[in-house]
DRENTORKOL-3810 file (N, C-alpha, C; in nm, 4 decimals):
REM DRENTORKOL-3810
@n.u->-1.5250; n.v->0.1837; n.w->-0.9821; ca.u->-1.5600; ca.v->0.3104; ca.w->-1.0413; c.u->-1.7126; c.v->0.3172; c.w->-1.0566
@n.u->-1.7722; n.v->0.4285; n.w->-1.0244; ca.u->-1.9172; ca.v->0.4441; ca.w->-1.0346; c.u->-1.9557; c.v->0.4812; c.w->-1.1769
@n.u->-2.0639; n.v->0.4212; n.w->-1.2218; ca.u->-2.1192; ca.v->0.4519; ca.w->-1.3533; c.u->-2.2243; c.v->0.5610; c.w->-1.3316
@n.u->-2.2020; n.v->0.6795; n.w->-1.3874; ca.u->-2.2908; ca.v->0.7929; ca.w->-1.3623; c.u->-2.4316; c.v->0.7719; c.w->-1.4160
@n.u->-2.4469; n.v->0.6882; n.w->-1.5175; ca.u->-2.5784; ca.v->0.6690; ca.w->-1.5779; c.u->-2.6645; c.v->0.5769; c.w->-1.4926
@n.u->-2.6095; n.v->0.4631; n.w->-1.4518; ca.u->-2.6898; ca.v->0.3648; ca.w->-1.3795; c.u->-2.6692; c.v->0.3685; c.w->-1.2290
@n.u->-2.5641; n.v->0.4345; n.w->-1.1838; ca.u->-2.5359; ca.v->0.4384; ca.w->-1.0413; c.u->-2.4741; c.v->0.3105; c.w->-0.9889
@n.u->-2.4345; n.v->0.2201; n.w->-1.0776; ca.u->-2.3722; ca.v->0.0946; ca.w->-1.0349; c.u->-2.2222; c.v->0.1131; c.w->-1.0190
@n.u->-2.1619; n.v->0.0177; n.w->-0.9534; ca.u->-2.0178; ca.v->0.0201; ca.w->-0.9333; c.u->-1.9564; c.v->-0.0908; c.w->-1.0175
@n.u->-1.8566; n.v->-0.0539; n.w->-1.0970; ca.u->-1.7859; ca.v->-0.1524; ca.w->-1.1784; c.u->-1.6427; c.v->-0.1619; c.w->-1.1279
@n.u->-1.6039; n.v->-0.2810; n.w->-1.0864; ca.u->-1.4686; ca.v->-0.3027; ca.w->-1.0367; c.u->-1.3864; c.v->-0.3649; c.w->-1.1488
@n.u->-1.2736; n.v->-0.3035; n.w->-1.1772; ca.u->-1.1847; ca.v->-0.3562; ca.w->-1.2802; c.u->-1.0558; c.v->-0.4010; c.w->-1.2135
@n.u->-1.0184; n.v->-0.5246; n.w->-1.2404; ca.u->-0.8969; ca.v->-0.5785; ca.w->-1.1801; c.u->-0.7756; c.v->-0.4935; c.w->-1.2166
@n.u->-0.7739; n.v->-0.4416; n.w->-1.3374; ca.u->-0.6603; ca.v->-0.3581; ca.w->-1.3800; c.u->-0.6493; c.v->-0.2319; c.w->-1.2939
@n.u->-0.7635; n.v->-0.1751; n.w->-1.2561; ca.u->-0.7615; ca.v->-0.0567; ca.w->-1.1695; c.u->-0.7099; c.v->-0.0914; c.w->-1.0298
@n.u->-0.7499; n.v->-0.2079; n.w->-0.9790; ca.u->-0.7005; ca.v->-0.2520; ca.w->-0.8483; c.u->-0.5492; c.v->-0.2735; c.w->-0.8529
@n.u->-0.5025; n.v->-0.3355; n.w->-0.9612; ca.u->-0.3582; ca.v->-0.3594; ca.w->-0.9749; c.u->-0.2815; c.v->-0.2269; c.w->-0.9897
@n.u->-0.3379; n.v->-0.1324; n.w->-1.0618; ca.u->-0.2729; ca.v->-0.0021; ca.w->-1.0776; c.u->-0.2634; c.v->0.0685; c.w->-0.9418
@n.u->-0.3681; n.v->0.0595; n.w->-0.8619; ca.u->-0.3658; ca.v->0.1188; ca.w->-0.7280; c.u->-0.2627; c.v->0.0487; c.w->-0.6400
@n.u->-0.2511; n.v->-0.0819; n.w->-0.6544; ca.u->-0.1506; ca.v->-0.1573; ca.w->-0.5791; c.u->-0.0102; c.v->-0.1118; c.w->-0.6173
@n.u->0.0112; n.v->-0.0902; n.w->-0.7454; ca.u->0.1427; ca.v->-0.0430; ca.w->-0.7908; c.u->0.1754; c.v->0.0941; c.w->-0.7316
@n.u->0.0757; n.v->0.1806; n.w->-0.7231; ca.u->0.0966; ca.v->0.3140; ca.w->-0.6650; c.u->0.1313; c.v->0.3015; c.w->-0.5163
@n.u->0.0561; n.v->0.2203; n.w->-0.4434; ca.u->0.0839; ca.v->0.2009; ca.w->-0.3008; c.u->0.2236; c.v->0.1444; c.w->-0.2801
@n.u->0.2595; n.v->0.0464; n.w->-0.3619; ca.u->0.3929; ca.v->-0.0122; ca.w->-0.3533; c.u->0.5000; c.v->0.0917; c.w->-0.3817
@n.u->0.4786; n.v->0.1724; n.w->-0.4837; ca.u->0.5743; ca.v->0.2764; ca.w->-0.5200; c.u->0.5922; c.v->0.3795; c.w->-0.4100
@n.u->0.4826; n.v->0.4180; n.w->-0.3468; ca.u->0.4912; ca.v->0.5153; ca.w->-0.2370; c.u->0.5745; c.v->0.4601; c.w->-0.1216
@n.u->0.5511; n.v->0.3349; n.w->-0.0884; ca.u->0.6274; ca.v->0.2729; ca.w->0.0184; c.u->0.7757; c.v->0.2664; c.w->-0.0140
@n.u->0.8072; n.v->0.2336; n.w->-0.1385; ca.u->0.9478; ca.v->0.2261; ca.w->-0.1800; c.u->1.0124; c.v->0.3645; c.w->-0.1826
@n.u->0.9381; n.v->0.4646; n.w->-0.2283; ca.u->0.9917; ca.v->0.6004; ca.w->-0.2331; c.u->1.0210; c.v->0.6560; c.w->-0.0943
@n.u->0.9481; n.v->0.6103; n.w->0.0055; ca.u->0.9685; ca.v->0.6583; ca.w->0.1420; c.u->1.0927; c.v->0.5984; c.w->0.2077
@n.u->1.1390; n.v->0.4864; n.w->0.1573; ca.u->1.2472; ca.v->0.4148; ca.w->0.2240; c.u->1.3716; c.v->0.5008; c.w->0.2444
@n.u->1.4265; n.v->0.5549; n.w->0.1382; ca.u->1.5520; ca.v->0.6314; ca.w->0.1491; c.u->1.5363; c.v->0.7575; c.w->0.2355
@n.u->1.4332; n.v->0.8401; n.w->0.2148; ca.u->1.4210; ca.v->0.9592; ca.w->0.3002; c.u->1.4011; c.v->0.9260; c.w->0.4483
@n.u->1.3276; n.v->0.8208; n.w->0.4768; ca.u->1.3045; ca.v->0.7821; ca.w->0.6160; c.u->1.4356; c.v->0.7368; c.w->0.6796
@n.u->1.5076; n.v->0.6487; n.w->0.6105; ca.u->1.6362; ca.v->0.6030; ca.w->0.6646; c.u->1.7311; c.v->0.7202; c.w->0.6846
@n.u->1.7328; n.v->0.8120; n.w->0.5885; ca.u->1.8206; ca.v->0.9281; ca.w->0.5970; c.u->1.7855; c.v->1.0159; c.w->0.7174
@n.u->1.6576; n.v->1.0412; n.w->0.7372; ca.u->1.6145; ca.v->1.1267; ca.w->0.8484; c.u->1.6502; c.v->1.0646; c.w->0.9833
@n.u->1.6260; n.v->0.9354; n.w->0.9967; ca.u->1.6563; ca.v->0.8675; ca.w->1.1231; c.u->1.8067; c.v->0.8665; c.w->1.1472
@n.u->1.8827; n.v->0.8313; n.w->1.0444; ca.u->2.0286; ca.v->0.8263; ca.w->1.0569; c.u->2.0854; c.v->0.9643; c.w->1.0879
@n.u->2.0348; n.v->1.0662; n.w->1.0193; ca.u->2.0843; ca.v->1.2027; ca.w->1.0397; c.u->2.0577; c.v->1.2504; c.w->1.1818
@n.u->1.9379; n.v->1.2265; n.w->1.2329; ca.u->1.9069; ca.v->1.2734; ca.w->1.3686; c.u->1.9958; c.v->1.2034; c.w->1.4714
@n.u->2.0214; n.v->1.0751; n.w->1.4504; ca.u->2.1083; ca.v->1.0029; ca.w->1.5436; c.u->2.2534; c.v->1.0484; c.w->1.5294
@n.u->2.2949; n.v->1.0760; n.w->1.4060; ca.u->2.4321; ca.v->1.1225; ca.w->1.3817; c.u->2.4556; c.v->1.2599; c.w->1.4432
@n.u->2.3606; n.v->1.3493; n.w->1.4225; ca.u->2.3724; ca.v->1.4845; ca.w->1.4785; c.u->2.3741; c.v->1.4768; c.w->1.6306
@n.u->2.2917; n.v->1.3902; n.w->1.6866; ca.u->2.2902; ca.v->1.3752; ca.w->1.8323; c.u->2.4280; c.v->1.3328; c.w->1.8817
@n.u->2.4936; n.v->1.2440; n.w->1.8083; ca.u->2.6271; ca.v->1.1996; ca.w->1.8462; c.u->2.7297; c.v->1.3115; c.w->1.8373
@n.u->2.7112; n.v->1.4008; n.w->1.7416; ca.u->2.8048; ca.v->1.5121; ca.w->1.7237; c.u->2.7833; c.v->1.6223; c.w->1.8269
@n.u->2.6669; n.v->1.6229; n.w->1.8884; ca.u->2.6353; ca.v->1.7281; ca.w->1.9860; c.u->2.6478; c.v->1.6786; c.w->2.1298
@n.u->2.7287; n.v->1.5776; n.w->2.1499; ca.u->2.7479; ca.v->1.5257; ca.w->2.2851; c.u->2.7845; c.v->1.6408; c.w->2.3788
@n.u->2.7172; n.v->1.6460; n.w->2.4878; ca.u->2.7396; ca.v->1.7529; ca.w->2.5847; c.u->2.6386; c.v->1.8654; c.w->2.5733
@n.u->2.5725; n.v->1.8764; n.w->2.4615; ca.u->2.4691; ca.v->1.9782; ca.w->2.4457; c.u->2.3381; c.v->1.9214; c.w->2.5000
@n.u->2.2563; n.v->2.0065; n.w->2.5528; ca.u->2.1315; ca.v->1.9606; ca.w->2.6144; c.u->2.0349; c.v->1.8976; c.w->2.5139
@n.u->2.0429; n.v->1.9355; n.w->2.3878; ca.u->1.9481; ca.v->1.8821; ca.w->2.2888; c.u->1.9948; c.v->1.7500; c.w->2.2280
@n.u->2.1151; n.v->1.7073; n.w->2.2548; ca.u->2.1695; ca.v->1.5849; ca.w->2.1947; c.u->2.0821; c.v->1.4638; c.w->2.2230
@n.u->2.0461; n.v->1.4449; n.w->2.3481; ca.u->1.9624; ca.v->1.3297; ca.w->2.3851; c.u->1.8275; c.v->1.3328; c.w->2.3162
@n.u->1.7698; n.v->1.4521; n.w->2.3084; ca.u->1.6389; ca.v->1.4667; ca.w->2.2435; c.u->1.6446; c.v->1.4331; c.w->2.0961
@n.u->1.7508; n.v->1.4749; n.w->2.0290; ca.u->1.7651; ca.v->1.4437; ca.w->1.8861; c.u->1.7807; c.v->1.2936; c.w->1.8633
@n.u->1.8617; n.v->1.2301; n.w->1.9460; ca.u->1.8785; ca.v->1.0851; ca.w->1.9345; c.u->1.7485; c.v->1.0125; c.w->1.9610
@n.u->1.6766; n.v->1.0576; n.w->2.0612; ca.u->1.5479; ca.v->0.9973; ca.w->2.0952; c.u->1.4465; c.v->1.0196; c.w->1.9830
@n.u->1.4517; n.v->1.1358; n.w->1.9203; ca.u->1.3619; ca.v->1.1660; ca.w->1.8089; c.u->1.3821; c.v->1.0659; c.w->1.6961
@n.u->1.5068; n.v->1.0432; n.w->1.6589; ca.u->1.5359; ca.v->0.9475; ca.w->1.5523; c.u->1.4894; c.v->0.8076; c.w->1.5864
@n.u->1.5201; n.v->0.7634; n.w->1.7074; ca.u->1.4777; ca.v->0.6292; ca.w->1.7495; c.u->1.3255; c.v->0.6209; c.w->1.7610
@n.u->1.2640; n.v->0.7289; n.w->1.8085; ca.u->1.1184; ca.v->0.7290; ca.w->1.8262; c.u->1.0412; c.v->0.7237; c.w->1.6950
@n.u->1.0921; n.v->0.7898; n.w->1.5931; ca.u->1.0220; ca.v->0.7924; ca.w->1.4648; c.u->1.0507; c.v->0.6701; c.w->1.3790
@n.u->1.1557; n.v->0.5987; n.w->1.4104; ca.u->1.1951; ca.v->0.4837; ca.w->1.3298; c.u->1.0834; c.v->0.3799; c.w->1.3176
@n.u->1.0261; n.v->0.3400; n.w->1.4290; ca.u->0.9223; ca.v->0.2360; ca.w->1.4273; c.u->0.7931; c.v->0.2821; c.w->1.3581
@n.u->0.7376; n.v->0.3999; n.w->1.3901; ca.u->0.6150; ca.v->0.4426; ca.w->1.3218; c.u->0.6339; c.v->0.4592; c.w->1.1702
@n.u->0.7497; n.v->0.5094; n.w->1.1300; ca.u->0.7729; ca.v->0.5261; ca.w->0.9861; c.u->0.7884; c.v->0.3919; c.w->0.9169
@n.u->0.8521; n.v->0.2967; n.w->0.9824; ca.u->0.8605; ca.v->0.1611; ca.w->0.9271; c.u->0.7208; c.v->0.0997; c.w->0.9183
@n.u->0.6391; n.v->0.1282; n.w->1.0193; ca.u->0.5009; ca.v->0.0794; ca.w->1.0169; c.u->0.4209; c.v->0.1381; c.w->0.9025
@n.u->0.4444; n.v->0.2643; n.w->0.8727; ca.u->0.3749; ca.v->0.3275; ca.w->0.7611; c.u->0.4148; c.v->0.2618; c.w->0.6286
@n.u->0.5440; n.v->0.2375; n.w->0.6121; ca.u->0.5902; ca.v->0.1686; ca.w->0.4913; c.u->0.5258; c.v->0.0307; c.w->0.4800
@n.u->0.5139; n.v->-0.0394; n.w->0.5930; ca.u->0.4526; ca.v->-0.1723; ca.w->0.5924; c.u->0.3051; c.v->-0.1641; c.w->0.5548
@n.u->0.2377; n.v->-0.0589; n.w->0.5985; ca.u->0.0964; ca.v->-0.0425; ca.w->0.5621; c.u->0.0801; c.v->-0.0233; c.w->0.4128
@n.u->0.1732; n.v->0.0508; n.w->0.3504; ca.u->0.1688; ca.v->0.0638; ca.w->0.2041; c.u->0.1870; c.v->-0.0726; c.w->0.1386
@n.u->0.2818; n.v->-0.1518; n.w->0.1880; ca.u->0.3063; ca.v->-0.2852; ca.w->0.1322; c.u->0.1844; c.v->-0.3751; c.w->0.1523
@n.u->0.1235; n.v->-0.3694; n.w->0.2709; ca.u->0.0046; ca.v->-0.4498; ca.w->0.2986; c.u->-0.1126; c.v->-0.4076; c.w->0.2106
@n.u->-0.1279; n.v->-0.2772; n.w->0.1913; ca.u->-0.2349; ca.v->-0.2269; ca.w->0.1049; c.u->-0.2159; c.v->-0.2773; c.w->-0.0372
@n.u->-0.0932; n.v->-0.2720; n.w->-0.0873; ca.u->-0.0645; ca.v->-0.3217; ca.w->-0.2221; c.u->-0.0968; c.v->-0.4702; c.w->-0.2318
@n.u->-0.0569; n.v->-0.5480; n.w->-0.1322; ca.u->-0.0848; ca.v->-0.6920; ca.w->-0.1329; c.u->-0.2350; c.v->-0.7187; c.w->-0.1306
@n.u->-0.3085; n.v->-0.6435; n.w->-0.0495; ca.u->-0.4537; ca.v->-0.6613; ca.w->-0.0424; c.u->-0.5222; c.v->-0.6236; c.w->-0.1731
@n.u->-0.4772; n.v->-0.5150; n.w->-0.2360; ca.u->-0.5362; ca.v->-0.4762; ca.w->-0.3643; c.u->-0.5088; c.v->-0.5819; c.w->-0.4710
@n.u->-0.3873; n.v->-0.6350; n.w->-0.4735; ca.u->-0.3563; ca.v->-0.7415; ca.w->-0.5698; c.u->-0.4381; c.v->-0.8669; c.w->-0.5428
@n.u->-0.4577; n.v->-0.9014; n.w->-0.4156; ca.u->-0.5397; ca.v->-1.0172; ca.w->-0.3804; c.u->-0.6847; c.v->-0.9954; c.w->-0.4233
@n.u->-0.7351; n.v->-0.8733; n.w->-0.4048; ca.u->-0.8716; ca.v->-0.8429; ca.w->-0.4492; c.u->-0.8844; c.v->-0.8512; c.w->-0.6001
@n.u->-0.7827; n.v->-0.8046; n.w->-0.6714; ca.u->-0.7846; ca.v->-0.8128; ca.w->-0.8176; c.u->-0.7887; c.v->-0.9582; c.w->-0.8626
@n.u->-0.7066; n.v->-1.0424; n.w->-0.7999; ca.u->-0.7039; ca.v->-1.1848; ca.w->-0.8349; c.u->-0.8378; c.v->-1.2508; c.w->-0.8036
@n.u->-0.8972; n.v->-1.2179; n.w->-0.6886; ca.u->-1.0270; ca.v->-1.2741; ca.w->-0.6515; c.u->-1.1358; c.v->-1.2276; c.w->-0.7478
@n.u->-1.1290; n.v->-1.1025; n.w->-0.7876; ca.u->-1.2276; ca.v->-1.0494; ca.w->-0.8821; c.u->-1.2166; c.v->-1.1211; c.w->-1.0165
@n.u->-1.0939; n.v->-1.1410; n.w->-1.0629; ca.u->-1.0741; ca.v->-1.2122; ca.w->-1.1898; c.u->-1.1240; c.v->-1.3560; c.w->-1.1803
@n.u->-1.0996; n.v->-1.4200; n.w->-1.0669; ca.u->-1.1453; ca.v->-1.5581; ca.w->-1.0481; c.u->-1.2984; c.v->-1.5636; c.w->-1.0486
@n.u->-1.3617; n.v->-1.4691; n.w->-0.9827; ca.u->-1.5082; ca.v->-1.4640; ca.w->-0.9810; c.u->-1.5628; c.v->-1.4409; c.w->-1.1214
@n.u->-1.5001; n.v->-1.3507; n.w->-1.1965; ca.u->-1.5439; ca.v->-1.3238; ca.w->-1.3336; c.u->-1.5346; c.v->-1.4495; c.w->-1.4199
@n.u->-1.4226; n.v->-1.5241; n.w->-1.4032; ca.u->-1.4070; ca.v->-1.6488; ca.w->-1.4802; c.u->-1.5125; c.v->-1.7511; c.w->-1.4397
@n.u->-1.5394; n.v->-1.7618; n.w->-1.3100; ca.u->-1.6385; ca.v->-1.8581; ca.w->-1.2618; c.u->-1.7778; c.v->-1.8237; c.w->-1.3134
@n.u->-1.8119; n.v->-1.6952; n.w->-1.3105; ca.u->-1.9431; ca.v->-1.6524; ca.w->-1.3604; c.u->-1.9525; c.v->-1.6779; c.w->-1.5100
@n.u->-1.8473; n.v->-1.6410; n.w->-1.5833; ca.u->-1.8475; ca.v->-1.6626; ca.w->-1.7283; c.u->-1.8575; c.v->-1.8114; c.w->-1.7606
@n.u->-1.7876; n.v->-1.8946; n.w->-1.6854; ca.u->-1.7942; ca.v->-2.0392; ca.w->-1.7062; c.u->-1.9318; c.v->-2.0944; c.w->-1.6745
@n.u->-1.9943; n.v->-2.0421; n.w->-1.5685; ca.u->-2.1277; ca.v->-2.0861; ca.w->-1.5313; c.u->-2.2314; c.v->-2.0461; c.w->-1.6333
@n.u->-2.2187; n.v->-1.9292; n.w->-1.6904; ca.u->-2.3133; ca.v->-1.8842; ca.w->-1.7923; c.u->-2.2957; c.v->-1.9640; c.w->-1.9208
@n.u->-2.1736; n.v->-2.0016; n.w->-1.9509; ca.u->-2.1490; ca.v->-2.0800; ca.w->-2.0725; c.u->-2.2093; c.v->-2.2188; c.w->-2.0602
@n.u->-2.2241; n.v->-2.2700; n.w->-1.9382; ca.u->-2.2773; ca.v->-2.4045; ca.w->-1.9179; c.u->-2.4303; c.v->-2.4086; c.w->-1.9178
@n.u->-2.4956; n.v->-2.2925; n.w->-1.9140; ca.u->-2.6420; ca.v->-2.2892; ca.w->-1.9149; c.u->-2.6909; c.v->-2.3300; c.w->-2.0541
@n.u->-2.7797; n.v->-2.4315; n.w->-2.0586; ca.u->-2.8309; ca.v->-2.4752; ca.w->-2.1905; c.u->-2.9064; c.v->-2.3627; c.w->-2.2603
@n.u->-2.8846; n.v->-2.3496; n.w->-2.3885; ca.u->-2.9529; ca.v->-2.2468; ca.w->-2.4671; c.u->-3.0988; c.v->-2.2866; c.w->-2.4870
@n.u->-3.1870; n.v->-2.1917; n.w->-2.4753; ca.u->-3.3294; ca.v->-2.2154; ca.w->-2.4977; c.u->-3.4011; c.v->-2.2790; c.w->-2.3803
@n.u->-3.3371; n.v->-2.2938; n.w->-2.2682; ca.u->-3.4018; ca.v->-2.3521; ca.w->-2.1512; c.u->-3.5104; c.v->-2.2590; c.w->-2.0996
@n.u->-3.6239; n.v->-2.3167; n.w->-2.0614; ca.u->-3.7361; ca.v->-2.2356; ca.w->-2.0123; c.u->-3.7847; c.v->-2.2850; c.w->-1.8816
END
């Protein structure tokens, strides 16, 4: 998050984790509608055997299956990356805090 007064950027692990939760939630919310759409298009294609559009509907369902699964995976990967960044940020904060605590007081 940008600080409007100083123009610096402050990264908060909690914000990264919250963003990861949102990405994860979006991916999970997409699961049922995506499966339903793919299944429905294939089912309708089966019911329209003999109609010229049957093959196209079946192909549509099969064609969209992989890209939509890939999109869900990208949400999962984004969530994992945000959580990893949050953990790394917390580790860096602890290391810096530990290093500052070890500096002798009054050293010149």
